[in-house]
N, C-alpha and C positions, 0 to 999 in steps of 0.2 A: 504494499499500500504505500502510495506516494504522499509525503507531506512537504508541501512547498514552504519553507521558512520564510522566503521572501512576503508571503502573504499571511503568515500566522503571527498571533500575539506572542510577546516576549515570553511570558508566563507557560504558553504552551509548546513553544519550542524547547523551554527548560524540562518541562514535563518529559517530554520525548527523549531528551538526551541522558537525563540523569536516570531513565527508566531502561535505558538501553546500553549505556556506556559503562559496563559493570565487569567485574568488581575494580573499585578504585582504591588506592592506597589512600591512607589517611593522613594527614599533616596535623599533629597536635603542637601548635605554633604558639610558642612562648616569647613574648616581647616585653619591653620596659618602655615607658614614655622617658620624657626628659629629665622628669624628676625622680625617676628610679622605680615609679610604680609599676608593678607586674601583671601583666594579662596572659591568661592562656586560653585558646579557642581551638576546636577541630576544623580543619577545611578538607573537603574530599576532591575539590578540583586541584589536583597535587600530582606531581609524577617527577622523575628524574629527566632531564634534557640533554645532559652533555658529560663526557667523560673526561676532558682535558681543556678546560678547566671543568672541575665537576660542577653543575649547575643543577638546582631543582627549582621547580615554578610553583607557585601557589596562585590559585584565583580567587581575590578577594573581592567580595561584593559589598555594596553599600550599606551602611546601618540604616539609613533614610536617604530619601532624594536628596542628593547635593551633599551627603554626610559621609565621611569615611567610617568604616568599623575601626576599633581601637587597634587591632592587629595590623592593619594598612597605616594607620596614623602614626602608630609607633616606629614601624620599619621606616616609614618617610622622615622621621624626627631624628632617629638615631642610627640607622643604616644597620642595626644588628638584629639577628633573632636565631631562635632553636628551634628546628624540627624534631620532634620526638614522635616515633612511630605506636601505634596503640595495639598492645597485647589484649587478648581475650579477658584476661583476668581484670583488667582495669577499664572495661568498657563502660561501666556504669559511671565510674569517675569521669572518664572522657565526655559522656553523656552530660554529666553534669555542669562541666565548663562550657557547653554549648547555650547554657541558659542564658537568656538576654539581661544579664545584670547591667545595672547603671555603672558608667565609667567609674573607675577608681577602686571598684569591689576586685578583691583577689580572688581568682577563679581557683588558683591552685589551693588556697588555705579552705573555701568553701567546700572542694571536694575532697577535702581530706587527704591530700597528696603531700609528697615529700619533695622539697627542692634541693637540689644540689648545684654547686657553683660551677660555671662552666669554666674550661680552660684559656679560651682566647676572646671570648664576647661577653659582655655584661649581663645579658639575660641568663636566668638559671635555666637548668634542665630538669625534666621529671624523673625522679629516682625510679618510678614503677614502670616506667619506659625502657625496653631493653636496647633501644637504639635511639642516639640523640645526634643531629647534626648540626654543629654550630655554624652559623651562615652569617656572610656580609651580604649588603645589597650588591648585585650584579648590574641589574637594570629595571626599570619600572616601566612596564607598558601599558597604557590606558587600553582598554577594549570596553567601550560602551560605558554601562555604569561599573564594571568591574575595573580594577587594577590587578594586571598580572605581575606578581612580584616574582622577579628572577634572583636567586641567591646564590652567591659562590660558596661552597662548603670548604671551611677551614680546617675542620677538626671534626671526628666521629667519635663517639661512645658506643662500645657494644659491651653489653653484659658478659662477664667473664666467662661464665659458663656455656657461653653461646659461641665461642670462639673456638673452634677446633685447632688450630696451627697458626699462632699469630705469626710465626716466621714467614709461612706461606701465604699469609692473608686469607685463611679458609674460615668460613663461618657456618655454624651449624642452623641454616635458616629454617627448617622447621622448627627447631626449638624455640625461636623466637615467639611463635605462636601468635603472629599477627593477624590483625582483621582487616576486612576490606568493606568497603560503602557499597551497597546494593540501592535498590529503588525504594521508593516512597520515604516516608519521615522516620522510619526506625529500623530499615532491614540493613542487616550486616553479613557478612560471609566470613567463614573461617579458611585457613589455609591448610586443612587438615585432609583434605581429598584432592590428591595430585594423581597426574599422569605424567609420565616421562618420554618425550618424544626427541630422541637425539638428532642434532642438525646435520643434515648429510652433505659431503662433499660433491662436486661434480662426479667423479669417479665412482662414487656410491650410488649415485642416482642412475647413472648411465648403466652400472651393473644391475641395479633394481630393476630398470626397465627391459633390460635383456632378458632376465630371467623370468620376465611375465609372460 
């Protein structure tokens, strides 16, 4: 069925996209304003886009028409943020930080989470997250009412027991137990149901075709 986005209302385009582009990794973004007040909020318009430099991107929508969400306002003011990834065991705390609290409320404290000092940026990281990416602003891209925040990753923290071999940079990805965002207002996906499909070389592809 064809849906012509050039003729649809923005809210209808949004519904179609968030219901079909799934699962999406979740950026649990920690920022601070110029006075040092901390904010934490989850974003599912998020992914990694570059490896050298390592750049991640977050789509920040408006808080109200013409007003920035605290996350985006803080990043614009300070140029620093931390992306924490969300494990299943912290899903309810993550959901609590999505509550539309007034500016100045510490979502980390409200959710009963633990903050740990970052190594290279001022915003703290969330101890309950097994992966935290310390970022500095790479580029801010206006996109309609959204701002696409591109951040250069300057450091990553990975939970000790999820690192298989630090010398070889091997991570026990399944043990991270991360969640992905699905459709609707409250659906998420676990990463426990996986299939392995090794990538083929040209020679392997040609051999496969010859054997058919």
